[in-house]
NUFIDREN-497649 format. One record per residue (C-alpha): residue number from 1; chain; y, z, x. Coordinates in steps of 0.05 Angstrom, whole numbers, m for minus. Layout:
BEGIN
<node><nr>NUM</nr><kette>A</kette><y>Y</y><z>Z</z><x>X</x></node>
...
END
This chain:
BEGIN
<node><nr>1</nr><kette>A</kette><y>m373</y><z>237</z><x>m47</x></node>
<node><nr>2</nr><kette>A</kette><y>m357</y><z>192</z><x>m106</x></node>
<node><nr>3</nr><kette>A</kette><y>m288</y><z>188</z><x>m134</x></node>
<node><nr>4</nr><kette>A</kette><y>m281</y><z>180</z><x>m207</x></node>
<node><nr>5</nr><kette>A</kette><y>m220</y><z>143</z><x>m235</x></node>
<node><nr>6</nr><kette>A</kette><y>m194</y><z>129</z><x>m300</x></node>
<node><nr>7</nr><kette>A</kette><y>m176</y><z>63</z><x>m322</x></node>
<node><nr>8</nr><kette>A</kette><y>m146</y><z>26</z><x>m267</x></node>
<node><nr>9</nr><kette>A</kette><y>m78</y><z>m10</z><x>m273</x></node>
<node><nr>10</nr><kette>A</kette><y>m54</y><z>m59</z><x>m220</x></node>
<node><nr>11</nr><kette>A</kette><y>16</y><z>m91</z><x>m214</x></node>
<node><nr>12</nr><kette>A</kette><y>62</y><z>m121</z><x>m163</x></node>
<node><nr>13</nr><kette>A</kette><y>87</y><z>m66</z><x>m114</x></node>
<node><nr>14</nr><kette>A</kette><y>157</y><z>m41</z><x>m116</x></node>
<node><nr>15</nr><kette>A</kette><y>204</y><z>m15</z><x>m63</x></node>
<node><nr>16</nr><kette>A</kette><y>199</y><z>54</z><x>m95</x></node>
<node><nr>17</nr><kette>A</kette><y>122</y><z>52</z><x>m88</x></node>
<node><nr>18</nr><kette>A</kette><y>124</y><z>24</z><x>m19</x></node>
<node><nr>19</nr><kette>A</kette><y>171</y><z>86</z><x>0</x></node>
<node><nr>20</nr><kette>A</kette><y>116</y><z>132</z><x>m35</x></node>
<node><nr>21</nr><kette>A</kette><y>61</y><z>102</z><x>5</x></node>
<node><nr>22</nr><kette>A</kette><y>98</y><z>116</z><x>71</x></node>
<node><nr>23</nr><kette>A</kette><y>94</y><z>189</z><x>53</x></node>
<node><nr>24</nr><kette>A</kette><y>17</y><z>188</z><x>50</x></node>
<node><nr>25</nr><kette>A</kette><y>m7</y><z>228</z><x>111</x></node>
<node><nr>26</nr><kette>A</kette><y>m72</y><z>204</z><x>141</x></node>
<node><nr>27</nr><kette>A</kette><y>m110</y><z>251</z><x>192</x></node>
<node><nr>28</nr><kette>A</kette><y>m151</y><z>243</z><x>257</x></node>
<node><nr>29</nr><kette>A</kette><y>m167</y><z>174</z><x>276</x></node>
<node><nr>30</nr><kette>A</kette><y>m133</y><z>145</z><x>214</x></node>
<node><nr>31</nr><kette>A</kette><y>m63</y><z>173</z><x>233</x></node>
<node><nr>32</nr><kette>A</kette><y>m47</y><z>107</z><x>261</x></node>
<node><nr>33</nr><kette>A</kette><y>m34</y><z>87</z><x>192</x></node>
<node><nr>34</nr><kette>A</kette><y>21</y><z>143</z><x>178</x></node>
<node><nr>35</nr><kette>A</kette><y>87</y><z>104</z><x>166</x></node>
<node><nr>36</nr><kette>A</kette><y>159</y><z>127</z><x>167</x></node>
<node><nr>37</nr><kette>A</kette><y>200</y><z>88</z><x>114</x></node>
<node><nr>38</nr><kette>A</kette><y>264</y><z>83</z><x>161</x></node>
<node><nr>39</nr><kette>A</kette><y>224</y><z>61</z><x>221</x></node>
<node><nr>40</nr><kette>A</kette><y>187</y><z>8</z><x>177</x></node>
<node><nr>41</nr><kette>A</kette><y>252</y><z>m19</z><x>157</x></node>
<node><nr>42</nr><kette>A</kette><y>277</y><z>m23</z><x>228</x></node>
<node><nr>43</nr><kette>A</kette><y>217</y><z>m61</z><x>250</x></node>
<node><nr>44</nr><kette>A</kette><y>221</y><z>m105</z><x>189</x></node>
<node><nr>45</nr><kette>A</kette><y>150</y><z>m91</z><x>166</x></node>
<node><nr>46</nr><kette>A</kette><y>130</y><z>m140</z><x>107</x></node>
<node><nr>47</nr><kette>A</kette><y>127</y><z>m84</z><x>54</x></node>
<node><nr>48</nr><kette>A</kette><y>201</y><z>m65</z><x>63</x></node>
<node><nr>49</nr><kette>A</kette><y>218</y><z>m135</z><x>38</x></node>
<node><nr>50</nr><kette>A</kette><y>221</y><z>m139</z><x>m39</x></node>
<node><nr>51</nr><kette>A</kette><y>207</y><z>m214</z><x>m43</x></node>
<node><nr>52</nr><kette>A</kette><y>144</y><z>m203</z><x>m1</x></node>
<node><nr>53</nr><kette>A</kette><y>122</y><z>m144</z><x>m41</x></node>
<node><nr>54</nr><kette>A</kette><y>126</y><z>m183</z><x>m107</x></node>
<node><nr>55</nr><kette>A</kette><y>86</y><z>m241</z><x>m80</x></node>
<node><nr>56</nr><kette>A</kette><y>35</y><z>m207</z><x>m34</x></node>
<node><nr>57</nr><kette>A</kette><y>28</y><z>m132</z><x>m51</x></node>
<node><nr>58</nr><kette>A</kette><y>m7</y><z>m98</z><x>m111</x></node>
<node><nr>59</nr><kette>A</kette><y>m3</y><z>m24</z><x>m128</x></node>
<node><nr>60</nr><kette>A</kette><y>m64</y><z>9</z><x>m160</x></node>
<node><nr>61</nr><kette>A</kette><y>m55</y><z>65</z><x>m212</x></node>
<node><nr>62</nr><kette>A</kette><y>m105</y><z>114</z><x>m239</x></node>
<node><nr>63</nr><kette>A</kette><y>m82</y><z>164</z><x>m294</x></node>
<node><nr>64</nr><kette>A</kette><y>m11</y><z>147</z><x>m278</x></node>
<node><nr>65</nr><kette>A</kette><y>m18</y><z>162</z><x>m202</x></node>
<node><nr>66</nr><kette>A</kette><y>m11</y><z>114</z><x>m144</x></node>
<node><nr>67</nr><kette>A</kette><y>m80</y><z>115</z><x>m114</x></node>
<node><nr>68</nr><kette>A</kette><y>m82</y><z>52</z><x>m74</x></node>
<node><nr>69</nr><kette>A</kette><y>m49</y><z>m14</z><x>m57</x></node>
<node><nr>70</nr><kette>A</kette><y>m74</y><z>m77</z><x>m25</x></node>
<node><nr>71</nr><kette>A</kette><y>m42</y><z>m143</z><x>4</x></node>
<node><nr>72</nr><kette>A</kette><y>m69</y><z>m211</z><x>0</x></node>
<node><nr>73</nr><kette>A</kette><y>m32</y><z>m257</z><x>48</x></node>
<node><nr>74</nr><kette>A</kette><y>m45</y><z>m330</z><x>54</x></node>
<node><nr>75</nr><kette>A</kette><y>m34</y><z>m360</z><x>122</x></node>
<node><nr>76</nr><kette>A</kette><y>m38</y><z>m437</z><x>138</x></node>
<node><nr>77</nr><kette>A</kette><y>m113</y><z>m431</z><x>148</x></node>
<node><nr>78</nr><kette>A</kette><y>m134</y><z>m363</z><x>131</x></node>
<node><nr>79</nr><kette>A</kette><y>m128</y><z>m308</z><x>79</x></node>
<node><nr>80</nr><kette>A</kette><y>m117</y><z>m238</z><x>101</x></node>
<node><nr>81</nr><kette>A</kette><y>m135</y><z>m177</z><x>56</x></node>
<node><nr>82</nr><kette>A</kette><y>m110</y><z>m106</z><x>71</x></node>
<node><nr>83</nr><kette>A</kette><y>m128</y><z>m45</z><x>28</x></node>
<node><nr>84</nr><kette>A</kette><y>m107</y><z>26</z><x>31</x></node>
<node><nr>85</nr><kette>A</kette><y>m126</y><z>88</z><x>m9</x></node>
<node><nr>86</nr><kette>A</kette><y>m85</y><z>148</z><x>m17</x></node>
<node><nr>87</nr><kette>A</kette><y>m112</y><z>197</z><x>36</x></node>
<node><nr>88</nr><kette>A</kette><y>m114</y><z>257</z><x>m10</x></node>
<node><nr>89</nr><kette>A</kette><y>m169</y><z>224</z><x>m52</x></node>
END
């Protein structure tokens, strides 16, 4: 199945978008990625920190809808890349 997107818009992720992303529900083996905002804050996950969001996380929009996000994290000797697509797509 090929997804068709309108023009994509990429910008720094906001706390509001991070909360929205926590509402995404993945099924089966991907359910490990289901997140609860309050639990995420309690555990201090990076995406709950506004400074880290601005520096490392990007939101991806298509047609005015948040469809994905990614994170680029630079460590001392490595760069980590994380990507997530809205599960309903």
